N, C-alpha and C positions, 0 to 999 in steps of 0.2 A: 504493499500499499504506499501511496505517496501523499504528502501534504503540500498543497500549493499556497505559498504566501505571496500576496500581491499587493501592489501599491500603484499610485497614479502620479503623474505630473501634469497639471492642467494647462490648456492653452492660455497664453498671456500675450496678447497682441504686441505689446511693447518690448517683451522680453524673451518670450518662447513661442515660436511659430508653430509648434506641434503640440498634439495631445498624446501623452505617453501612458502606456499601461504595461507593467512588467511584473514578473514573478519568479520566485524560486521554486522549482519542483523537487522536493526532498523526500527520500524514502524515510518512512516513520522511524526506521531503526537508527537513523543518522542525526535526527533532530537533536537528541540529547547531547551528542558530541559537539555539535555546533554551538548549542547554547552554552556549554561550559567554557568553550573557547571565547566567546564574546563576554561571558561574565568575568573571566580571567582578565581580559583587556580592561574591563570596567573598573576592576580592583586596581589596576595599575594606574588608570588615569584619574580615578575619583576617590580612591582609598575605601571603596565599598563596592559591592557587587549585586546587592539586592535589587530587584526590579523596581524603579521609581523614574519620576520625571528627572531626578537629579543624576541618574546614571544613563540616560537615554543617549543613544547615538543617532545622529541625523547628518547626512552628507552635506547639507547646505549649512548646518551649524558648524561642522567642522571646517569647512572651507571659508565661510565668511565670518568666522570668529563670533558666533552668536551663541545664545542659550548656555549650555554647559561648557562652551569653549570661549566664552566672551573674554576671559582673562589670558587666554593662550596667544600671547603676542608673537610667538615664534612659528613662522609659517612652516617650517621644516618639520617641526614637531607635530603640527596638525596633519600634514601630509603624510607623515609617518603612521599616524593613527588610521587614516583613511586606507593606506596600503595594508595594514595589518587587518582590517576588516575585510578588504577584498581578498586577501590571501585566505581567510577563513571560508569565504564563499567559493574560492578556487579549490573546490573538492570534487574529485572525479565522479563522485556519486550524485552530484547536484546539477540539475538542468536549469538553464535560464531561458525564459520565454518572455518575448516582448512584442508589443504592437505599437506602431506610430502612425498617427493620422495627421494629415495636413489640411486644416480647415480652408485654406485658400482655394483648395481644389474640390471642396464639397459644396453641395447645393444647400444643405440644411445644417448649419453649425450647431444647432440645438441638440443634435443627436450624437455628439462626439462620444459621450460617455457610454451610450447604448451601443454604438457601433464597435467601439474599442473593446468592450466587454464580450461582444459576440465573437469577434475575431479571436480574442484571447482564449475564450472557452473552446473554440474550434481547435486552436493549436494545442492547448493542453490535452484535449481529448485525443487528438491524433498521437501525441506523445505517449499517453496511457495506453492506447490501442497497441502502439509499437512495442511497448514494455509488457504488455499483457498483464495490466494492473488496473486498479482502480484508485481514485484520488479525491481528496476533500479540499475545498477552497476556504482559505481564511484571509479576510482582508482588513485593511486599516479602517477602523470605524470613523465615519464622518458625522452622520446623524441618523435617526431612526427612519426618517422618510427614505433616504438613499439606501440604507440598509435593507428595508422591506422591499423597496422596488427591485434592487438587484436580486434578492432571494426569489422573488416572484418571476423575475426574468429567467433565472437559472431553471426554475421549475417548468416553465413554459418550454425551454429548450430540450429539457429531458423528456418531455412528453410529446412534443410536435416537431422537434428538430429546430435548427436555426433558419431564419427566413432568407429571402432573396433567391436568385436563380441557382446559386450554388450552395444553397443551405445544406446542412449535414445533420445526421442523427448524432446525438450526444448520449453515449452509452457507458462511459467509463467514469464519470463524476457521480459521486454518491452523496446522499443527504441534501443539504442545502448549502448556502454560503453563510459561513460563520464570520462575525466581526468582533474585533476587540481593538483597544487603543495601543498604539505602538509602544508606548512606554511600559506596556505590560507584556510585551512579546519581543524577546531578542530576535527571533526569526523575521518579524515584520521590520525590525531595524536593519537586519541584513538585506531585506528586499529594497529598503529605502536607499541604502548605501550602494547597492548595485545600480539602481535606476538613476541616481543623481549624476555619476560621471557619464553614464550612457546618454542621458538626455542633454548634456552639456558638451558633448564631443561630436566631431564630424565623422566618427568611426573610421580610423585609418583602414585601408584595404586589407592589411594583414589581420585585423580584428573581426572582419566581417563574417566570416565563417564560424567564429567562436561565439559572436553575440547575437547574430541576426537569426530570427526564426526561420527554419527550413521547412516550409510547408509540405504537407503530403497531398498529393492529388487524390481524387476519388478512387483511383485504382490501387492506392496504397503505396505507389512509388514515390520516391523522394523528388522534389523539384530542385532546381538549382537554387542556391542562396541569393541569386539575383532577382528572384520573385518579390514583388512588392504587393501591398494592399492598395488597390485603386479605390479611393474614398468616394469618387464622384458618383458612382452608381452601386457602391457596395460590392464591387467585383474585384478579383485579384488580377493583378497584371501578370502576363506570361513572363517566364525567364527571358532575359535579353532586353527587356524594356528599359527605357532610360532611368537612371536613378533620380530620386527626388533631390531637389536642391538641398545642400547642406549648409549649416550655420557655422560661424567661426567658434572654436572651442573656448571654453572657459580656461584661461591660462592656469589658474590654481589647481585645475583638475587634471591637466595634461598628463602629469607625472603619474597619477594614479589610475588612469582609464583602462589600462591593459588588464584583461582577464584571461585566464586559461581555463582548461577543464571543459566539462560538458555544457556546451552552449549552442549546439547546432540547431536547436529548435527555437 
């Protein structure tokens, strides 16, 4: 069984031209090991390891000297913390799944979250099918309205499949979508740390096969990692289509953006 921890970076017209939804697909037997590693780092950074807002890791806070890192004036030390977190994620048994939507190419920007979640669920279900396993979704809690709507959406997908011309049956996700606050979950903090550098980087060519989701076609065969999500009509681009325009990287994250390990989905 796998547990999928996911988080989002919302579209901000002045600072972020994309909507991102990404997650870590982790074997249940590995979760405890990763939690201990993050707790050990929290002990080093904060002199305590118990889950609380005072021991929470966020990529933005680490890089921008905010929240628990407000007094950390040494950029090198903050980057070192981010690297250590990414090294924890860099586990050969952990898969990274992400979706990026470009609102400028969409007809209805109000459906960003809904579309991203649909593509994310499809990719995760494909991965679980490939691994002959089931999975449970856990997300960062925002509010009850969003949590309830997301849970109902997943229920619909499991019952009727995903919509649009290339909709798919969702057969490997179980139960519902569970939500909790990130300061109460080391795994959600790792999902945030993974998404932060990803959404702030142009993704150098050599990292694309590690970080970009490699969709599976309806036949079950893998597509090239050059495949993209065409958000205009809810359809996927075919391999070989032109890449989406990329934004300049956040310089403070460039040192830490490299990830290895299982990330082909």
